C-alpha positions as CSV (number, residue, x, y, z in Angstrom):
1,M,0.0,0.0,0.0
2,C,1.4,3.4,-1.0
3,S,1.5,6.2,1.5
4,F,2.0,9.0,-1.0
5,V,-0.4,10.8,-3.3
6,E,0.9,13.4,-5.7
7,H,-1.3,16.2,-7.0
8,R,0.0,19.1,-9.1
9,N,3.0,20.5,-7.2
10,Y,2.2,18.9,-3.9
11,K,2.3,15.5,-2.1
12,I,0.1,14.1,0.6
13,V,2.0,11.7,2.9
14,Y,-0.2,9.6,5.1
15,R,-0.1,6.8,7.5
16,R,-2.8,4.7,9.3
17,Y,-2.5,3.7,12.9
18,A,-5.5,1.5,13.9
19,S,-8.5,3.7,13.3
20,L,-6.4,7.0,13.1
21,F,-5.2,8.5,9.8
22,F,-2.4,11.1,9.9
23,L,-2.0,13.2,6.8
24,V,0.7,15.8,6.0
25,G,0.8,18.0,2.9
26,V,4.2,18.9,1.5
27,D,5.7,20.3,-1.6
28,N,7.7,18.2,-4.1
29,D,11.0,19.1,-2.5
30,E,10.2,17.4,0.8
31,N,11.5,13.9,1.6
32,E,8.5,11.6,1.9
33,L,10.3,9.1,4.1
34,A,11.3,11.8,6.6
35,I,7.6,12.9,6.8
36,L,6.6,9.3,7.5
37,E,9.1,9.2,10.3
38,F,7.7,12.5,11.6
39,I,4.2,11.0,11.6
40,H,5.5,8.0,13.5
41,L,7.3,10.2,16.0
42,L,4.1,12.2,16.6
43,V,2.1,9.0,17.2
44,E,4.7,7.6,19.5
45,T,4.7,10.9,21.5
46,M,0.9,10.8,21.7
47,D,1.1,7.2,22.8
48,R,3.5,8.0,25.5
49,H,1.4,10.9,26.8
50,F,-2.1,9.4,26.4
51,G,-1.3,5.7,26.6
52,N,-2.3,4.0,23.3
53,V,-3.8,7.1,21.7
54,C,-7.2,6.9,20.0
55,E,-9.5,9.4,18.3
56,L,-11.2,10.3,21.6
57,D,-7.9,11.3,23.2
58,I,-7.3,13.7,20.3
59,M,-10.9,15.0,20.3
60,F,-11.1,15.7,24.1
61,H,-7.5,16.9,24.4
62,L,-7.1,18.8,21.1
63,E,-5.1,21.6,22.7
64,K,-2.5,19.1,23.9
65,A,-2.3,17.5,20.4
66,H,-1.8,21.0,18.9
67,F,0.8,21.8,21.6
68,M,2.8,18.7,20.7
69,L,2.8,19.7,17.1
70,E,3.8,23.2,18.0
71,E,6.7,21.9,20.0
72,M,7.8,19.7,17.1
73,V,7.4,22.1,14.1
74,M,8.3,25.7,13.7
75,N,7.8,27.6,10.4
76,G,7.2,24.4,8.6
77,C,10.5,22.8,9.8
78,I,10.9,20.0,12.2
79,V,12.8,21.4,15.2
80,E,12.3,18.9,18.0
81,T,12.4,15.1,17.8
82,S,13.0,14.2,21.5
83,K,9.8,12.8,23.0
84,S,11.0,13.9,26.5
85,N,11.5,17.5,25.3
86,I,8.2,17.6,23.5
87,L,6.3,16.3,26.5
88,A,8.1,18.2,29.3
89,P,6.0,21.4,28.9
90,I,2.8,19.5,28.7
91,Q,3.6,17.5,31.9
92,L,4.4,20.8,33.7
93,M,1.0,22.2,32.6
94,D,-0.7,19.0,33.9
95,K,1.1,19.3,37.3
96,S,0.1,23.0,37.7
97,S,-3.6,22.4,36.9
């Protein structure tokens, strides 16, 4: 099964985890395998935080899912790949509330 779809000057890179689909749109200059690894890192990070992430975790904690993405990506570039560094601010917020 192919995880890439090309359309005009763009590519959709996607991956399915159980009932979840993760899609990332990129231009033709981007490395598809690197984006697949990014998706995998995102799912592993969510798994570590939520424990076997499912759609309900994302729906009811959307702000945390966005925060994880914001910690990982800045201006369209992947800037953080350490799960511990990504989750540290979220864990601090959880402790303070």
